[in-house]
Backbone bond lengths (Angstrom), bond angles and torsions (degrees), N, CA, C in turn:
res aa  C-N    CA-C-N  psi(-1)  N-CA   C-N-CA  omega(-1)  CA-C   N-CA-C  phi
1 M - - - 1.439 - - 1.535 110.90 -
2 N 1.327 116.16 -23.75 1.486 119.74 179.46 1.521 112.14 -65.15
3 N 1.322 117.99 -27.98 1.470 122.02 -179.52 1.495 112.70 -82.13
4 M 1.314 116.73 -12.86 1.454 122.49 -178.06 1.534 110.24 -69.61
5 K 1.314 118.38 142.08 1.451 121.19 176.17 1.512 108.92 -65.67
6 L 1.340 114.92 130.89 1.468 120.80 -176.23 1.521 110.54 -71.25
7 N 1.342 116.63 118.87 1.448 123.10 176.56 1.530 106.93 -80.11
8 T 1.317 117.21 120.36 1.482 120.06 -174.96 1.518 113.08 -89.54
9 N 1.292 118.10 10.66 1.499 120.76 176.35 1.521 106.33 -84.55
10 M 1.341 116.48 107.75 1.457 121.35 -175.94 1.544 112.64 -66.75
11 E 1.321 117.31 -17.78 1.471 119.65 177.63 1.508 112.61 -64.49
12 N 1.322 117.06 -20.74 1.466 121.30 179.90 1.530 113.81 -85.65
13 L 1.330 116.28 -3.87 1.464 120.17 -175.37 1.555 110.34 -88.60
14 R 1.317 116.64 150.87 1.424 122.36 170.83 1.526 107.57 -64.66
15 D 1.318 114.80 155.13 1.484 120.00 -171.34 1.531 114.46 -54.36
16 I 1.340 119.18 -44.08 1.435 119.49 -176.97 1.526 110.51 -67.47
17 Y 1.328 117.98 -38.84 1.465 119.51 178.54 1.535 111.55 -71.61
18 K 1.322 115.41 -32.08 1.476 120.27 176.87 1.551 109.04 -64.52
19 E 1.340 115.61 -42.70 1.434 119.09 179.98 1.553 111.02 -65.22
20 I 1.301 117.01 -41.80 1.449 120.49 178.09 1.532 109.29 -63.25
21 A 1.343 116.40 -44.61 1.462 120.72 179.75 1.536 112.07 -61.77
22 E 1.322 116.35 -38.49 1.454 120.82 179.83 1.531 111.43 -65.98
23 R 1.334 115.14 -36.20 1.464 120.72 -177.47 1.531 112.28 -83.59
24 T 1.332 116.51 -23.91 1.465 119.94 178.41 1.506 109.41 -123.00
25 D 1.322 116.73 -95.06 1.465 123.68 171.79 1.501 107.08 -163.53
26 I 1.323 115.99 170.19 1.470 119.83 -173.28 1.540 111.52 -69.62
27 D 1.330 117.15 -31.65 1.487 119.25 179.08 1.535 109.92 -66.31
28 T 1.332 116.77 -41.39 1.486 119.36 177.00 1.516 110.73 -64.13
29 A 1.323 118.50 -41.55 1.456 121.90 177.20 1.505 110.51 -60.87
30 H 1.292 117.05 -38.86 1.469 121.12 178.47 1.534 111.48 -68.05
31 K 1.310 117.30 -41.26 1.459 121.58 175.79 1.531 111.46 -59.83
32 I 1.321 115.32 -41.47 1.458 119.66 179.06 1.527 109.91 -66.71
33 Y 1.336 116.28 -39.94 1.453 122.11 176.60 1.531 109.14 -58.85
34 C 1.327 117.39 -50.39 1.452 121.95 -178.30 1.567 112.06 -59.66
35 A 1.322 114.91 -38.72 1.448 118.82 -177.46 1.513 113.46 -78.21
36 F 1.307 118.18 -34.48 1.473 120.84 -168.37 1.520 115.88 -124.56
37 A 1.326 119.27 5.87 1.462 121.69 -177.22 1.527 109.91 -54.64
38 G 1.321 115.55 128.90 1.470 121.83 178.47 1.495 113.69 84.20
39 V 1.322 119.67 -3.52 1.463 123.20 -178.96 1.513 107.97 -105.63
40 Q 1.326 116.02 135.26 1.451 120.29 174.50 1.526 108.49 -80.94
41 V 1.315 115.56 121.54 1.475 120.70 -178.44 1.514 108.50 -114.17
42 C 1.329 115.50 132.24 1.453 122.01 178.72 1.541 106.93 -123.12
43 F 1.323 115.63 118.60 1.459 118.75 -177.97 1.518 110.13 -92.94
44 P 1.338 116.95 137.03 1.476 118.70 176.90 1.526 111.14 -62.57
45 K 1.294 116.75 152.69 1.456 123.96 -179.61 1.532 109.13 -63.79
46 N 1.320 116.84 -38.59 1.465 121.21 -176.19 1.529 110.28 -98.34
47 F 1.297 117.41 136.27 1.444 123.47 -177.48 1.542 111.29 -77.38
48 Y 1.341 116.04 -37.38 1.452 120.82 -177.44 1.517 111.31 -101.28
49 T 1.347 116.24 157.20 1.467 119.79 176.05 1.518 111.60 -66.66
50 S 1.303 116.87 157.56 1.458 121.55 178.44 1.505 110.63 -62.62
51 E 1.322 116.57 -38.78 1.490 118.78 -178.26 1.524 111.39 -65.02
52 Y 1.315 117.59 -37.28 1.448 121.32 177.99 1.521 110.15 -64.95
53 V 1.335 115.76 -48.47 1.486 120.10 -179.97 1.507 111.18 -60.58
54 K 1.323 116.43 -43.94 1.479 118.80 177.40 1.502 112.14 -59.05
55 S 1.308 115.66 -43.49 1.465 120.46 179.38 1.541 111.21 -61.85
56 Q 1.317 115.39 -43.15 1.477 120.17 178.20 1.524 110.90 -63.71
57 I 1.320 117.34 -42.64 1.479 120.45 -179.49 1.519 108.67 -61.82
58 R 1.328 117.07 -46.93 1.480 120.40 179.76 1.528 112.81 -61.29
59 T 1.345 114.59 -44.07 1.471 119.30 -179.87 1.533 111.93 -64.96
60 Q 1.325 115.99 -43.84 1.462 119.26 -179.28 1.522 112.23 -70.67
61 Y 1.297 116.78 -34.28 1.481 119.30 174.68 1.484 111.59 -65.03
62 A 1.336 117.23 -42.94 1.435 122.31 177.77 1.540 111.40 -62.48
63 A 1.316 116.16 -29.80 1.469 120.63 -179.73 1.513 111.67 -85.16
64 G 1.339 116.94 1.86 1.467 118.09 174.50 1.543 117.06 110.21
65 T 1.312 116.92 -0.92 1.471 118.86 -179.90 1.540 108.01 -72.32
66 S 1.299 118.47 133.66 1.454 122.51 -179.19 1.513 111.45 -71.57
67 I 1.303 115.19 158.61 1.457 121.15 176.04 1.498 110.74 -62.43
68 K 1.309 117.94 -41.18 1.506 121.02 178.53 1.538 109.91 -61.33
69 E 1.303 117.84 -40.70 1.481 118.82 178.47 1.514 110.42 -68.02
70 L 1.320 118.67 -38.39 1.477 120.89 179.08 1.538 109.71 -66.49
71 T 1.328 119.59 -34.50 1.472 120.13 176.18 1.512 111.19 -64.82
72 R 1.306 116.44 -38.55 1.483 120.65 177.86 1.526 110.68 -68.87
73 R 1.300 115.28 -46.56 1.493 121.54 -175.12 1.523 112.03 -62.31
74 Y 1.339 116.52 -42.79 1.445 120.63 -174.20 1.516 114.74 -103.66
75 N 1.340 116.37 -4.11 1.461 120.71 -179.92 1.547 113.15 58.35
76 Y 1.331 114.93 42.27 1.455 122.60 175.59 1.517 106.63 -118.60
77 S 1.355 116.23 158.33 1.443 121.08 -179.91 1.541 109.42 -72.47
78 E 1.325 114.91 157.41 1.461 120.55 176.53 1.529 109.40 -60.31
79 R 1.277 117.34 -38.12 1.467 121.81 179.87 1.542 111.11 -60.89
80 W 1.319 114.87 -44.55 1.488 118.98 179.77 1.533 110.33 -65.45
81 I 1.335 117.27 -41.71 1.464 121.20 179.96 1.537 108.85 -60.83
82 R 1.330 116.55 -46.64 1.461 120.29 179.78 1.521 111.65 -61.83
83 K 1.325 116.82 -38.01 1.442 121.63 178.57 1.535 109.78 -63.07
84 I 1.275 117.00 -43.79 1.468 122.18 178.55 1.516 111.54 -61.23
85 L 1.337 114.95 -44.48 1.457 119.58 179.54 1.533 111.19 -66.20
86 S 1.317 115.98 -36.66 1.483 121.25 177.54 1.511 110.74 -65.53
87 E 1.328 115.94 -44.57 1.481 120.96 178.72 1.524 110.13 -60.28
88 G 1.298 116.64 -38.69 1.462 123.03 178.68 1.530 111.58 -60.92
89 R 1.328 114.79 -43.24 1.480 120.20 179.58 1.522 109.98 -66.11
90 L 1.332 116.84 -37.46 1.463 120.02 179.34 1.519 110.58 -68.21
91 E 1.315 117.94 -38.00 1.491 121.13 176.79 1.503 111.14 -65.26
92 D 1.339 115.85 -41.46 1.449 120.86 -179.94 1.552 112.05 -63.14
93 A 1.338 115.12 -32.05 1.479 120.65 -177.58 1.515 113.52 -72.92
94 K 1.335 116.30 -18.82 1.463 121.25 -175.87 1.527 111.01 -73.79
Protein backbone atom coordinates (compact mmCIF):
# COMPACT_ATOMS: atom_id res chain seq x y z
CA MET A 1 0.00 0.00 0.00
CA ASN A 2 3.00 2.31 0.50
CA ASN A 3 3.67 2.30 -3.26
CA MET A 4 0.08 3.29 -4.02
CA LYS A 5 -0.50 6.91 -5.09
CA LEU A 6 -1.92 8.77 -2.10
CA ASN A 7 -5.56 9.74 -2.67
CA THR A 8 -5.98 13.19 -1.12
CA ASN A 9 -9.76 12.93 -0.74
CA MET A 10 -10.17 12.74 3.04
CA GLU A 11 -13.70 11.35 2.68
CA ASN A 12 -12.08 8.03 1.71
CA LEU A 13 -10.15 7.76 4.98
CA ARG A 14 -11.17 5.78 8.05
CA ASP A 15 -12.38 8.02 10.87
CA ILE A 16 -9.19 8.02 12.96
CA TYR A 17 -6.98 8.84 9.97
CA LYS A 18 -9.47 11.48 8.82
CA GLU A 19 -9.29 13.12 12.24
CA ILE A 20 -5.50 13.09 12.19
CA ALA A 21 -5.47 14.50 8.65
CA GLU A 22 -7.90 17.27 9.63
CA ARG A 23 -5.72 18.24 12.59
CA THR A 24 -2.43 18.02 10.68
CA ASP A 25 -2.46 17.08 7.00
CA ILE A 26 -3.04 13.97 4.92
CA ASP A 27 0.70 13.26 4.48
CA THR A 28 1.20 13.20 8.25
CA ALA A 29 -1.83 10.92 8.66
CA HIS A 30 -0.34 8.60 6.05
CA LYS A 31 3.04 8.56 7.81
CA ILE A 32 1.31 7.65 11.07
CA TYR A 33 -0.61 4.92 9.23
CA CYS A 34 2.63 3.51 7.78
CA ALA A 35 4.36 3.55 11.17
CA PHE A 36 1.54 2.25 13.37
CA ALA A 37 -1.06 0.44 11.22
CA GLY A 38 -2.45 -2.51 13.15
CA VAL A 39 -0.82 -1.44 16.42
CA GLN A 40 -2.85 -0.21 19.37
CA VAL A 41 -1.35 3.08 20.48
CA CYS A 42 -2.14 4.70 23.82
CA PHE A 43 -0.90 8.24 24.36
CA PRO A 44 -0.08 9.44 27.89
CA LYS A 45 -2.30 12.19 29.26
CA ASN A 46 0.69 14.43 29.88
CA PHE A 47 2.90 15.60 27.02
CA TYR A 48 6.01 16.28 29.13
CA THR A 49 7.84 14.02 31.57
CA SER A 50 7.15 14.38 35.28
CA GLU A 51 10.76 15.39 35.91
CA TYR A 52 10.54 18.23 33.39
CA VAL A 53 7.25 19.50 34.87
CA LYS A 54 8.66 19.31 38.40
CA SER A 55 11.72 21.26 37.30
CA GLN A 56 9.56 23.92 35.65
CA ILE A 57 7.35 24.23 38.73
CA ARG A 58 10.37 24.69 41.00
CA THR A 59 12.00 27.19 38.65
CA GLN A 60 8.84 29.24 38.19
CA TYR A 61 8.07 29.22 41.90
CA ALA A 62 11.61 30.42 42.65
CA ALA A 63 11.07 33.20 40.08
CA GLY A 64 7.99 34.39 41.98
CA THR A 65 5.05 32.53 40.44
CA SER A 66 2.43 31.80 43.11
CA ILE A 67 1.29 28.30 43.97
CA LYS A 68 -2.25 29.19 42.87
CA GLU A 69 -0.95 30.27 39.46
CA LEU A 70 1.10 27.08 39.16
CA THR A 71 -2.00 24.98 39.91
CA ARG A 72 -3.86 26.74 37.11
CA ARG A 73 -0.96 26.61 34.67
CA TYR A 74 -0.21 22.90 35.10
CA ASN A 75 -3.66 21.64 36.12
CA TYR A 76 -2.33 19.97 39.27
CA SER A 77 -3.69 20.24 42.79
CA GLU A 78 -2.22 22.68 45.27
CA ARG A 79 -1.25 19.71 47.43
CA TRP A 80 0.74 18.12 44.59
CA ILE A 81 2.49 21.43 43.81
CA ARG A 82 3.46 21.85 47.47
CA LYS A 83 4.75 18.27 47.55
CA ILE A 84 6.94 18.92 44.51
CA LEU A 85 8.31 22.10 46.04
CA SER A 86 8.98 20.27 49.31
CA GLU A 87 10.80 17.45 47.51
CA GLY A 88 12.93 20.04 45.75
CA ARG A 89 13.97 21.57 49.06
CA LEU A 90 14.89 18.12 50.39
CA GLU A 91 17.03 17.42 47.31
CA ASP A 92 18.76 20.78 47.66
CA ALA A 93 19.60 20.03 51.31
CA LYS A 94 21.50 16.84 50.39
